[in-house]
N, C-alpha and C positions, 0 to 999 in steps of 0.2 A: 664202449664200455660194456662188459658183460654184467648182467643184473643179478645173477644168482648170489644170494648172501649179502647184497648191498642194502642200504637203508634209504628209503625214498619218502619224502613228505609230499602229500597231495593236499592242497587247499581246495576248499569248495567240494569236499569229498562226500557230503551228505546226500547229494542228489545229482541228477543230470549227468553230464559228461564226466564229472568227478568220480562217480561210482564205476563207470566203465573203465576209466583210466586206472583206478585202483585195482580192479579185477585183472586187467591186462598186466600190470606190474607184478601182481601176485602170481600169475601164471608163469612169469619169468623167474619166480622164486626170490623176488625182492621182498624184504621186510618193509612194513608200511607204518607211517605215522599219518593218521587221517585227521584233518583239521576242518572245522566248520563251526557255526554258532550252535547248532542243535546236536546235543550229545545223543539224544534218542535216535535221530536219523543217522548219525555216524555209526551207532550200534547196529542199525539195519544194514548199512554197508558192510560192516565187519562180519556180520552173520553169514554173508554169502562167500566169505573168503576162508580158506583153510590151507594148512601146510606151511604157513609163514607166520612170523610174529607180527601182530597188529597192535598198535598203540593208538588210543583215541585221545585227542586233546581239543576240548571245546574252545573255540577261538573266534573272536570277532576280528577279522583281519583289518578292519578300519581303525582298530585301537593298537597303538604302538606297544603298549604294555602287554597286550595279549600275544603279539608277535614275538616279543622278547621271551615270554613264558614258553611259547611253542618251541622256539629255538633251543632253549635250555632243556626242555623235556625230551626233545628228540635226540640229543646227544650227537654222535658223529653221523653226519648226513652226507650221502653220496649223490643223491638226486633230489632236486627240488622242482616240483611241478606247480608253477604259479597259475592255478586254474580258477580260483575264485573270481566271480564277476557278476555284475548286474547290468541290466539295460532298462532304460526308461524312455520309450518312444514318446516324443513330445515336440511340439513346435518350440524352437529354442527360446523365443522371446517369452514363452509361458512357463518354461521350466523353473521350478522353485530353486533358489540358490542352494538351499539345504540339500536338495536332491543332486544338484551338480557336484557339491562337495563330497557327498557320500560316494557317488559314482567314481570320482577321481581317486578317492581313498581306497575303495575296494578293488577297483580294476587295475590301478597303476601304482599308487604309492605303496600299497601292501607288497607288491612284487619287488619294488625297489628296496624297501626296508628289509624284507626277509632275505633277499639276495645279499644285501650288505651284511646282515647278521651272520649268515652261514658261510660267506665267501672266505673269510680268514682261515677257518678250519679246513675247507676244501683245498686251499692253496698250500697249507702246511702239510697235508697228506698227499698233495700232488694228484688229487683225484676228485672229480666232481662234474656234474652236468646239470644245468639249469634249463628247464623247459618253460617257456612263456606262452600261455594260451592266448594268442592274438586272434585275428579274424580277418576275413576278406574286407571287412569294414575299415580295417587299418591301412588297406592299400588303395581303396576307392570309397570314400565316405558316402554312405547312403543318406537319403533324406530322413529328417526327424531323428538324427542320431549324431549330432555334432560332438557331444561330450564322449559318447561311446566310441566314436571313430578316433577321437584324439587319444583316448586311453589305449586303444589297440595299436594305433600307429606308434605310440610311445613304447609299447612292449616290443615291437619290431626293432625300433631304434636301440632299446636297451640290449637286445640280443646281439645286434651287430657290433655295438661298442664292446660288450663283454668278450666276444670272440676276438676282436682286434686287440684288446688290452692284455688278454691272458693266453694268447697263442703260444704254445710250447710249455705252458705251466701246468698242464695236466687237467685244466678246468676249461669247460666249453659251454656253449649255450645253443639252443634251438628255438625257433619260433614256429608255432603251429597255427595255420590260418584257415580255419574251416569256413565254408560258405553256409548254406542253409542245411541244418541238421534236423532230421526227423526223429521221432520216438523219444528223444531225451534232450534236455537243455532248454535254453531260453526261448529259441524260436519255436520249439515243439510246444512249450507252455503257452505261447501266444497263439499258436495254431489251434490248440485245444480250446482256448478261451474265446478267441475272436473269429475263428474260422478262416484265417489267412492261409495261403498256400504259397510255396516257392514259385517264382516265375518259371515257366516251362523252359525258357531259353537258358536259365542258369542251372536248373536241376537241383538235386539235393543229395545228401550223403547220409549214412547211418552213424550212430554214435560209435559203433564198433570200428568204423573206418578211422575215426579220430583217435581212438585208443591205439590202433595199430600204427598210426602215424607217429604217435608219441614214442612207442617202443622202437620203431625204426630210426627215428631221429637220434635217440640216445645211443643205440647200438652202433650206428654208422656215422655219428657226429655230423648230421645233416644240418646246415644252417637254417633252412626254412622249408616247411612242407605245406603246400596248399592242398586242402582236402575239399575237392570239388570236382564233379565230373565234367567231361567235355571241354569245349573251347575256352571257357572262362579260366580254367586252370592254366 
């Protein structure tokens, strides 16, 4: 899919990887619908973008009603980037059930719901691409991340099923699986707060690498892109 003139929704666009993905899509001349809970932070993302139409929709992706409003406000959507996500490192037996429910809702159920809402229009127009921001954690679950790993593995499975179900219908899907990302995103936030660093054997990538992977996956219809240097990939 060529992105110029298309409309793309990016969830979790208020910070982290979402901002970099939004900028990369704008560089390809795609019009944007930016979604996250914080309108003021979405406005900061939009302020860095020029030359394309940008719409801001304050959205709590854990609420179905908010997702329905987002889909209605966006209109005809060609690209959906399910990027919103949270991670709560914790021993599983100590993880509050409310936190487990919210992680499932934000990371996985929101992607399922928003895809379901937008898919009929994509199929009718015979044009659409869904990008699910998964993780290396979805391929090999790390410690203290049981629920997070489940949600990311679910996004990989969702991508595979969508590709199988709608092959030849003009609608496709890609999963992006980053490893450790520096400078922006959840791991970068933890590194700044707790001083953790990526294991030397695994290495790390930059948020720009993830954004480029998203663009490449859409343009070349790649099923899965692992963003990680060296032998781990």
